[in-house]
N, C-alpha and C positions, 0 to 999 in steps of 0.2 A: 544262525551266525555264530556256530561253535569255533569258526577259524577268524581270527580278528584280522581285520583289514589294516595293513600298515599305512596305506595311502588315506584312509579314513582317519587314522590316528594323526597324521601328518597335517591334515586339512583342519582338525579339531585345534590341535596345539597352535597352528598358524594363525586361526581366527581369534583364538584367546589373546595370543601376543599382538596382533594388531589392535585387538580392542583395548588392550593395556596401554600401548603407545598413544592411541588417540584420547584414553581417558586420563592419563597422567598429568598432563599440563593443567587441567583443572584443580588440582590439588596443590600447585605451587604458583607464586606470583611471578609469572615469567616476564612481567613488565619491567622488573627492576634489572638494571644493568649488570653484565657480568653473571648472569643466571646460567647456571650449569645445564638446564633443560631446554635451552633456546634450539637444540638441535632436533628436537622431536617435531614431526610434521603436523601434529594435531594442533588445533586452535581450541581456545576456551569456548565454553558455552556462553552465549550472550545472555545477560540477565535483564529481566524486564523492569519495568518502571517500579513495580512495587518491591523489588529486591535491591535494585542498584540506586533507587532515588533518581530525580529528574523532574520533568515538567510534562504536564498534560494539558493539551488544548482541545477543545470541541468547537469546531468551525460549522457554520451554516452559510451555505450558498443563497444568495439574494435571487430567487428564481423570478420574481416579479420583474426584475431588470432584464433578465434573460427573455422573458416572454414578450416584454415590450419591444426589445430589439428584433425578435424573430417576427412579430407583428409588422414592424416597419420593413423587413425583408419580404415578407409576403405581400404587403402592400405594393411594394416595388415590382414584384413578379406580376401580380394582378394588373398592374398598369401596363406592363410590357405585354403581357398576354392579349389584353383587350385591344391594345394598339395593333398587335400583329395580326389579330383577327378582324381588324377594322370595324370594331364596335365602339361607337361613340358613348361617352360617359361624362358625369359631372359630379362635383362635391365628393370627391374621393378622398376620404380621410379617416382617422382613427379616434374613436371616443368610447372611453370606459372599457378597453379591451376588445372593441368591436370594430371592425373594418366596415365602412358603409359607403355606397356610392349610388347614383341614379343613372339609368340609361337614357340616352337623348332620344332615341328613335324607337320604332315598334320593332325591336328585335325580340326574338323568342327568349323567354325566361329560361326554358331548359337548356338552350344552346349555351347561354351565358353561365349557367350553373355547371354544365359540363365542362366548360373551360376552366372553370375555378377548381372542380374536383380533379381536373387533369394535373393540377399542382400538387394536390394533397388530398387523396380520397377520404381521409378522416376528418375534415374540416366540417364544421356546422354552417350550413348556408341556408338562409332564410330569404324569401321574396315576398315583397308586399306591394303589389301594383308595379311601379316602375323603379322601386328602391330594392336593394340587395344589402344584407347583413352577414358578415362572416366572422366567425370567431373559432378559436381553438377548442376541440372536444377534450374530454378526459384523457382519451388515447393520445391525443396530440401532446398534450401536457406532460403524460408519463413518458413518451418517448423522448421528448426535449430533455427533461430532468434526467432520465437514464443516460443519455448521451453526454449532457453537459457534466455530470457527476464524474463519469469515466474520465473525461478529459481533464477535469479538475484535479482528480487524485494523481494523475501522471504529472501534472505540471507542479503540484504541491510537492511530490516525491522528487522531482528534478531540482527545485529550489533548495530543499532541505539537503539533499546529498551533496550538492555543490559548496555547502557551507562546511562540510567535513564532519558533520554531526553523526556519531557512531550507532549503528542499529536502531534508526528510527522506525516506529511502528505507525504506518498510515492506513487507516481502514474506513471504509464506508459505514455510516450508522443510519439506518433508516433509508428514507428517499433522497434527502437533501443535506445531510450532515457528514462531516469527516472528522474522525477522532485521530489526533497526533500525538504519539507519545515519544518523548525524547529522554531515553535513559541517560543519566550523567550530567544533564544540562540543567543547571540551577537558575541561570537567568535566560529566560526565552525571549527577552525584549528584541534582539535583532531578528529572530525568527517571526515573532509577531509582526514586526515591520515588513519583513519580506513578503509574508502571507497576506498582509493588509493591503498590498498593492495588487490591483488587477493587472497593471503593466500593459494597459492598452495604448499602444503607440500609433500616432498619426502625424503625417505632414500636411499641413493645410496653409493655404495662402492667406495673408492678413489683407484686410482692407487697405487699398491703395492711398485713400484720403483721410483715414481716421486713425490717429497715432496715439499710443499710450499716454502721452503728456496732455491730450486733450480730453480724456475720458475718465469718468468716474462711476460710482455704483448706480447713479441716476441715468446714465447714458443708456439710450434705446437702440438695440441692433436694427439695422436696415433689413430689408427682405433677403434672404438667401445667407444671412451672417448671424453668428452667435457671439455674444460676449462671454469672454473667458477670463479668469483670473491668472495672474503670474504665480507659478508655484511657490517661489521664494518671497514674493511680496504680494499678500492679499489685496493690497490697496491699489495695485497696478492691474489695468485691463487692457485687453486687445480685442479688436473686432476681427473674428476669424471667419473665412468662408465655410459653409457647412461641408462643402464637398472636400471629401477625403482624396487627395492627390496621390499619396503613397501611404499604405497601412504596414503595421508592424508585422503582419503576416508574411510580408516580402523580405523581411530581415533575415540574413544569412548567419551573421555572427556579430558580437559585440564585446569589446574589451576596454578595461580602464586604460588610460594613458594621459598624457598632459598636452596642452595645447601650445601655441607659439609663445604665449607669456608664461609658460611654465606653470599654469593653473590645471587642477585635476579636470579631466573631461572623459568623454566616453566615445571611442571610436567604434564606428559601425560599417558593416558591409551588407549590401542587398543582393538578393538573387538576381540572376540575369533579367528576368521580367520587371522586378523592381528597379534595376538599375536602368532599363531603357525608359520606364515612366519618369523616374527621377531626373534623367537627363533631358527628356522632353519638356518636363515642367520647367525646370530651372533655365533651360535654354530659351524659353518664351517669356520668362518673368525677371530678366535681369535687372536689378534696382528695385526689387520689390522684397518686402519682408516675408519669409518663409517660416512659419511657426512650427515648432516641434512641440506636439501636444502628447501628454502622458497622463492618463486617466482623468481627462477633462480638464487639465490645467496646463498652462503654457509654460514649458521649462526653458525655452529661449525662442526668440524670433529674429534670426540673423538675416541681414539683407544679402540677396543673392547678387555675388559679384561676378561670378562666371558660371558656365554650365558645369554641372556635376553629374557624374554618372553612379557608379555603384558603391562608392565609399564616401564617408563624410565624419564629422565630429558633433557631438552634442555637448555644448558649453553651458556653462552656469556658474552660480556660486556655490560649487560643490567641495566637499571635504574628499579626501582619498578614499575613506570608508564609504561614502556614499556614491562615489563613482564604481567602487566595486560591487555594491549591491544593485546599483541600477544596471550594471551591465550584466550581472548574474540574473536579474528577473527578465531582461529583455532576451538573453540567450534561451532561458527556459520556455518562453512564450507567455502570452498573455492568459490569464485565468479566464475561463469563459463566463463567469459570474464573480461579482463581488463577494468576498467572505467576510462574514460577521463572527467574531469570537464570541461565542455564547458562554463558555466556561473556561477558567484557567485553574489549575492546581499544581502545587510544586510538592513533591514528596523528597524529604530529606534523606540523605545517605544513612543517617542513623537508624530510622525507621526500617529502611531496607536491610541494614546489618542485623536488626533484631529478627527481621523475618526470616533471613538466612540462618540464624543461629537456632531460632525455633524450628525450622525445617530440618536442620541437621539433627537436632535432638530427637524429633519425630521419628525421622528416618533410621537412626541408630537404634532407638528403643524398639521400633518396629521389626527391623532386622534381627535384633537379638531375641525378641519374643518368638518370632516365626522359627529361628534357628533352634531355640531351646525345645520348643514345641515338637519339632521334626526329630530331634535327637532323642527325646524322651519316648516318643511314639514308636519310631522305627529303628532305633539303634543305629547299626552300622549303614543300613540303607538311609537313614536320617541325615548321616555324614554326607553321603552321596548327594542328596537332594540340596543340602546347604552349600557343597561346592558348585552345584549348577546354579543355585540362587545368587551366590557371588559373581559367577561368570556372567549371569543375566544383568546384574547391576552394572558391571563393566561395559557390557554391550550397550545398554541403554545410555550411559554416559557418553561412550564413544560415538555412538550415532548421533546424539544431540549436538556434539561437537562437530562431527563430520558434515552435517547438513546446515550446521550454523543456526540451529533453531534458538528462539528465545525463551529462556526458562523464566516461569512466573512462579508465584506462590501456589496457584491451583496446579501449576505443572508438578511441583513437589509433592502435592497431594496425590497426583497420579502415579508418581514413582512409588510412594509409600503403599498406595493400594496394589500397584502391580507386585510389589514384594509379597504380599499376602495372597495374591492370586498366583503368582509363579509357582508355588509348591502345590496348587490343586492338582495340576497334571500329575506330579509325583504322587500324591496321595492315591489318585485313581489307579495309576500304574502299580504301586506296591500292594494295594488291596487286591488287585486282580492277580498279581503274582501268587499271593497269599492263598487265594481261592483255588488257583490252578495246583499249588504245591499241597494244599490240603487232600485233594482227590487222588494223589498217589503219583503225580507226575514228577521226574527227577527236576533237578534245580534249573537246568539249562532249557528244558522244555517249558517248564513254568515261567521262565523269564521271557522266553520268546512269545509265548502265548499272552502273557501279561500285557507286554507292549503292543502286540498286534491288536487285542481286543480292546484295549483302553483307547487307542488312537483316534477311533471314529467319534468316541464320546468326547475327547479332548478338542478335536478339531471342531465340531459342532458347537460346543460351549464357547470357545475362543472367537468362532466365527460370528455368533450373535452378538457378543460383546464389540468385536471390531466393527460391525455394522452400526451399533449404537454410537460408538466412537466416531465413526465417519459422519454420522448425522449430527453430532455435536459440533464436529469441525466445519460442516458445510453451513449450518444455519446458526451456530452459536455466535457471541460476541468474543472480544479479545481474551478475557479470562477463561472462558469456556473452551476456546480453542486451544489455550495453552495446556489445560487438562487433557483435552482429547489427543493432542500430539503425544504427549509422554505415555498416555494410556495406549495408543495405538502401537508406539515403539516397543513398550513393554510387553504387550500380547505377542508380537511377532518373535521378540527375543526370547520369552519364556517357552514358547513352542519348540524353538530350536533347542534350548538348553535342556528341557525335559525329554524331549524325544530322542536327541542325538547324543548330547554330552552324558546325561545320565545313564543312558541305555549302554554306551561304550564303557563307562566306570564299572557299571554292574557286571558286565561280561568280564572285563578285565580282572575284576576282583574275584570273580567265579572261577576263572581259570587257574589263579595262584593259590586260592585257599579252598578247602572243603567246607562250604558254609552250610551244608546240610544240618550241621550240629548247632551252627549259630543263627540260623535263619529264624526270622521273627516268628514266634508262636502266638497263637491266639490266647 
């Protein structure tokens, strides 16, 4: 490469300029009005909870409720399958997590078991004479938990995103726990309230002859009905038909509004299927109370005045904030499992500021130490390595800003570590150049051979570190992931700066100066 490529020089300069453009906003408070740096396209790096302060919540899904619901669904499927196959049965029920029933006639046990296994091959099915016992296997529970948690994370994310909270971190921890980090949020009370609602919405008919005025906590529900409390008044009860006429899964949209009395309410729209079912039910039951049930409590039970199809209102003694939150949770969908808050922590912004200051001090001292070492050891070539190191830091900050990564305290540690590792490639290259120069090659051939023979070692060393960082990112928790992200970006940028930028600077200097007399001696 004795003839320097102008195109390569232009690309290198352009990449450095773009890096500076994206990195610069992180050094200025662009949130202030009349800020002269607002024209820059780059965004600031998102700061994690340990740097910015905020709230930390650890949620646990109540999987026992989910397993019970799935068993109820399985019982219904077994009933339908047995009837479809014209197999008589009796005493079909659930006890202690096990579905049991007895066959009425001398049907083949193997045939009945094959019918049950057709519903789910992972079920545990035992038969004793004329009785059958069905329960979930460990594989069933594992699959249900995995599906439930994936859905729960998505719904938690929707609810938090709609509140306008910036840069939330929502991650699965273990099999049935979710870690929620909310940087910058000092009071998570509203978030806790939103996440505490399962938001399971159903529309069910009330008993035609049993009214709230006649019921108390000692009232017994007749067969096919269940006694439910009113949401706003725990002392008021309704007798509600167990059959769900329309479920929240058929809800298309929900928004806060006001009713005819100018009181806060929630307007909803149903899907086409939900609208047809809603119209059919309301058309047949005019004059009867139609209860709106949310998470097992009656929000309201208006009397059906006329046939209603795809839209309606949920009224009650709501405040404006309550209607906003109710509409939000209904839009985002029902959580597949109730969420219990196991742990709650708040990190003050002062602690975050101290962490940032400590990280800055560590970075500056690390940078100075590395640059001084390279300058003393390699002289002019050390200056070239230091220029590449500065470019490397610019690229790291720019890429973190570009991908909107979240920087944590372990992430700062990854950057500091990268600064030390970034000059490793230059050390290998410079030592190789010295070896080539010492055996009598001219300076240009020594430089070319030094870079060519060192590249394989550099790539191998960085690839092994990159694989380790990928493993940390794949299997590690939040802080470990923060460290691995900055480490991976640092590896990629350090290889570019060492192999491309340093090489070009060395060649450019070699063309302008006679460096045989000033080249590093052993």
